[in-house]
N, C-alpha and C positions, 0 to 999 in steps of 0.2 A: 841439895840433891835432886836431880831430876827423876821424875816417876816414869817408868816405861810400862806400857802394856802391850801384849801381843794380839794383833788384829789379824785373824785369819781371813783372807778373802780368797775363796776358791774360784780362780778364774781360769778354768780349764777349756780345752778344746774337747767338745763332746760330741755324740753322734746321735743326738736327738734335738728336736725343735725344727721351727721354721722361720723364713727370713722375713724383715721388715725393712727399716733403715734408720740408722744413727750411729755416732760415735758417742761414747760416754767417758767421763772422767771418773776415775775412782775417788773416794773421799773418805775422811774420818771425821766424827762428831767432836766439837770442841767449843765450850762455852755457848751451847744453843745453835751453833752454826756448822756448815759442813765445809771443812778445810779441804782444798784439793791436795791429793796425795802425790808427793813428787819428791825427788832428791833435791835439797838446797845447795850441796856441795858436789862440786865436779873435780876430777872424774869419778863415775861410778865404779868403785874397785870391787871386783868379784874373784871367787876362787871356782875351781872345777873340781868336783869330787873324783878321786884317782880311782875309778872303777871302770872297767871295759864290759861291754855287753855285746853279744853276737851282732856283728855289722857296724858297730861303731865303739872305737877306743877312746880312752879318755882324751888322748891329744886331738883326736878327730872331732870330738864335742867341743873342745877348746877352739879348734879352728872354725867350726860352724858357729859357735856363740860370738866369736869375734867378728865375723862376717855379718852376723845379725845385728850386733851392737853398731857396726859401722853404717849399716844401712839406715838405722834410726838416727845416728849422728849426722848422716849425710843430708837430712831434711832441711832445705834452704832456711836460713835465718832462725835457727834454734840454737840454744846453748846447750849443747849436750856433748859428753865425751865419756870414754870408759876406759878402764886399765886392768888387764888380767894380771892378778898378783900371783898365782901359782896354783898347783895342785894341792889338794888336802884330802886327809881321811874322813873329815867331817861329812856328814850327810846333809842335804837340803832339808829345810824345816827344822833345823837343829836348835835355832833360838839363841845363837851365840854371837849375836851383833856382827856377824860376817855375812855377806851375800854370797851364796853358794848355789852353783847350778851343777846338777848331777841326776844319775839314774836311780831310781828306787823301784823295788819290786812290790807292786801294788794289785795283786790279782782281784782283790776286793773292790777295786775301782775298774770293773771291767768295761766301762764307757768313757773313761778318762784317760786321754793320751798324756796329758801334762797339767801341771797346776802351780800357781804362784801364791805365795804368802808372804806376810809382812809383819814387821815389829815396828810400831808407831810410838814415839814419845808422847805420853798422855798429856804432858804439859805444854808443849810447844807445837805439837802435831806433825813435827818433823819425822820424815822417814828414816829410821833408824838401820833396817836390814830388810832385804827381800831375797827370799829363796824360791828357786824353781827345781821341781822334780819332773823328770820324764819317766813315764810307766814302763819299765823294762818287761813287762808282762807282753807287751806288743813287740812285733818284729820292726827293726830300725835299720836305717841305711844312711851313710854319709857320701854315697856316689854322686858326684857332680851332676849326672844326666838323671838321677833317681834309678830306683830298682823295683821291679813289679813285685807287688806283695809286700813291701816294706814302707814304713813310714818315713818320710824324709826329714831328718834332725835339724837341718837348717829352717825348713818351713815352720817347724813347730817351735823352734828356738826364736825365730822372729816373732811369732805371735806372743809367746809368753814373756819375752823381753819387753814387748809393748805393754803388757800388764804391769810387769816389773817396774816400769817407768811412769805408770799412772793411768794408762788406758783401759777403759772397759771394753765391752764386746761392742762390734758393729753389727748391724742387721741388713746390710746390703748384700744380698746374694739370693739365690733361688734353689730349692731342692725339690726332690720327689721321693715318695715313699719306696723303701727297697729293703727287702729282707727284714722286715720287723723294725726297721730304723728309717734314716734318711739319707739319700745319696745327694751330694753338692753337684748340681749342674753348673753352676758359675757364681762367682762371686766378686765384687768390686772393692774388697777389703781383705787384708791379711788378718784384721781382728774379727772376722766373721767367726762365730763360736762353733761351727761344724765342719770337722776335717774334711778335706777331698779324700777320696778312695785312696789306699794304699798305693805307692809309686808315683803319685801326682806331686808336682812342685808348686809351691805357693811362696816365692821368695821376693816378690816385687811389692813395694809398697803402693797403695793407690790413693786417690785424692782424698777419701775419708780418713784413712789413716793418717795422712800427711797433715790434713786440717786439725785433727784430734791431737797429735803430738805438738803441733806448732801453737794450738791453744794453750798449752800446758808450759812449754819451754821457749815460746817464740820471744825474739828480741824487739828492738824498737823498730827495725826494718820491717819485720813481719807485720806489725800493727800498722805502720805507714803504707804498705803496699797491698794489703788485704781488707776486705770489710766484713759485714755481717749483716744478717737479716733478724729481725725482732718482730714478734707478734704474739698473737692470743688465739687459742682454739676454744670454742664454747659450743654447747649444746644446750638449747632452750635458755640461752643467755646466761649459762653457768659454765665456769671454767672446766675443762677436762684434764685429769692427770693421766700420764703416760701414753699420750698420743705420739706418734711418730711423725715428724714433719721433715721433708726433705727439700733441698734446694738443687735444682739441675740448671746447669749451664749449658744451652744449646750450641754455643759457639765452640766449646771445648770439650763436649760430652762428659764433663766431670759432675759428680753427684756426691753431696756431702749432706749429713743429717743431724737431727738433734731430736731431743724428746722435750714435752711439756712436763715439768716437774714439780710444779707448785699447784695449789688449789685454784689459782685464778686462771690457769691454762696458758701461762706465758711461756715463751720459748726463745732461746736466741742460738743462731747457727753461725758460728764464727770461722775465720780462715777461708773465706770465700775469694774467688777472683771478681775483680771489679767487672760491672756489666749486668745485663738482664738475666734474670733466672726464673725458671718455672717451679712454683711451690706446691707441694703435694702433702697432704695429711692423711695418715691411715691409722687403724686400730692395731693393736699388738693382740690379735685375736688368734693367731695360728702358731704361736711360739711359747717356750717355756719363759714365763714372765720373770721368774726367779733368776735366770741366766743374765738378766739385764737390769731389773729394777728391784728395789727394796720391797720384800712382799708385804710389809706393813702398810705400804700405801695403798689406797683404794684406786685401783686402776679401771678405768672405763674403757671398755672394749666394744660396747653397744652403740656403734656408729658406722655410717658408711664413709669409704675414703671420699675425699674432695679435694679440688684444686682451687687455689686462690684465683679470682677472676682475671688478674692482669699480670702481665711480666712484672717481677719485682727488680728494681736496678739497685745493685749493691754499689755504693759509693767507696773510692780508694780512701783507706784510712778512717772510715767511718761507719756507720750503721743506718740501714735503711729506715724511712719512716714506718712506724709500727702498723703491721697490717693485722686485719681481723679475719678469721675464717670461721664461719658457722657451719657446723656439721648436723646431720640429722640422724636419728636412731634407724637402725635396721628395720 
């Protein structure tokens, strides 16, 4: 008999925090290692809770979710598909081994628009179930052009389904202080954790989103056609945990990021276009660390941003020679 454990990963669109740069894959511990959280069987079969809210009916949520799933499945060279099974009276977060998307009234979560949770097989690490709730405390819209003063359900569905499929938050974006929180000025990732102001659409996947999803579900063609950059970030010859490293392609204008997640400060940024890239490292010093990384990690934010001194050439179907970036304390 398989043993199953509920693993709640609150991966919500929130209205606090500040940007940096990266995509992250979600994971679950198994045998002393971190196993990438993903669906091993396709299509991903999902239900929609049969509940209307002002501005969005259950059929409109089904249609928005279908378009969002289709956007992720359309990423080139990935093995992804989905299937709407039907409407259900079950609520999301029910733990019934059925993937359910729906609205829940959560006035206690006054800064959370939506959240994704998971049930994982504790023996195999396989993703058994993933549920998404959208907070009906907020005002919602399914209008194709958006609606002033209402959150766009397709934009939020695209973000949360990214979590459902295994992506963490990206930090490629820019915000400003506004009304006790933060207002998004712009972002280059659907997986940015801070929502645009109500009425704004964010329905188009960016380079960082695409690279992250491709890294999880990419096929052989993806691995042949793209490359990666690997390296190490140090301060005083010691590795840094939690540094943000970004790779910018001047030819295409695309930017993709990664974190140093081990004690030796190593990183790998995958899913990059072949060719020269500018590599930059910066601290996570103006953001809610808990929205991105395990808070048990000792994150070093006491260093100055730095560029690698040369352009780094990404080989097609391979990895660059390892680079070393030494940073200094603030």
